[in-house]
C-alpha positions in Angstrom: -3.9 -12.5 -25.3 -3.3 -11.9 -21.7 -5.6 -9.7 -19.7 -2.9 -8.2 -17.6 -2.5 -5.0 -19.6 -6.3 -4.3 -19.1 -6.3 -4.9 -15.4 -3.1 -3.0 -15.0 -4.5 0.0 -16.5 -7.8 -0.5 -14.5 -5.8 -0.8 -11.2 -3.8 2.5 -12.2 -7.0 4.3 -12.8 -8.5 3.2 -9.4 -5.3 4.4 -7.6 -5.5 7.8 -9.4 -9.0 8.2 -8.3 -8.6 6.9 -4.7 -5.1 8.3 -3.7 -4.9 12.0 -4.6 -1.3 12.5 -3.2 1.1 11.7 -5.9 4.0 10.8 -3.4 1.6 8.1 -1.5 0.3 6.9 -5.0 4.0 6.3 -6.0 4.7 4.4 -2.8 1.6 2.0 -3.2 2.3 1.5 -7.0 3.0 -2.3 -7.5 6.4 -3.2 -8.7 5.2 -6.6 -10.0 3.2 -7.3 -13.1 -0.6 -7.8 -12.2 -1.3 -11.3 -11.6 2.4 -12.4 -10.5 1.4 -12.2 -6.7 -2.1 -12.2 -5.1 -4.3 -9.3 -6.3 -5.9 -7.3 -3.6 -9.7 -7.0 -4.2 -10.6 -4.1 -1.9 -12.5 -0.9 -2.5 -11.4 0.7 0.8 -7.5 -0.1 1.1 -6.4 2.9 -0.7 -8.9 5.4 0.8 -7.7 4.2 4.2 -4.1 4.9 3.4 -5.3 8.6 2.4 -6.9 9.4 6.0 -5.1 12.0 7.9 -4.5 9.8 10.8 -2.8 7.0 9.0 0.9 6.9 8.0 2.3 4.6 5.4 5.7 3.2 6.7 7.7 1.6 4.0 10.8 0.7 6.3 11.6 -2.8 7.2 10.2 -4.2 10.4 12.9 -5.5 12.8 10.6 -6.8 15.5 7.0 -7.6 16.3 5.7 -7.7 19.7 2.1 -7.7 21.2 2.5 -3.8 21.8 3.4 -3.1 18.1 6.5 -3.3 15.9 9.9 -1.7 15.6 11.8 -0.2 12.8 15.6 -0.1 12.3 15.5 3.7 13.4 14.4 2.5 16.6 11.0 4.3 16.3 8.3 1.9 17.8 4.8 1.7 16.0 2.2 1.1 18.6 -1.1 -0.4 17.4 -4.2 1.1 18.4 
């Protein structure tokens, strides 16, 4: 029997505990079955996304430069 269902349940519980905002949690929900892609083993990635000064941008990136990146809406994201 595959361990994927157990790890999928475990990762869902971790997201629920670490990402309180349901909309943000929906955005970071993996679309692939666990194990199909590289598994992220981190205890601080989800809490980082929940910080008030962090915005999750799901748009496509059209350009990466030394100063940041650009999206189709022409809004530049500047790295700090």
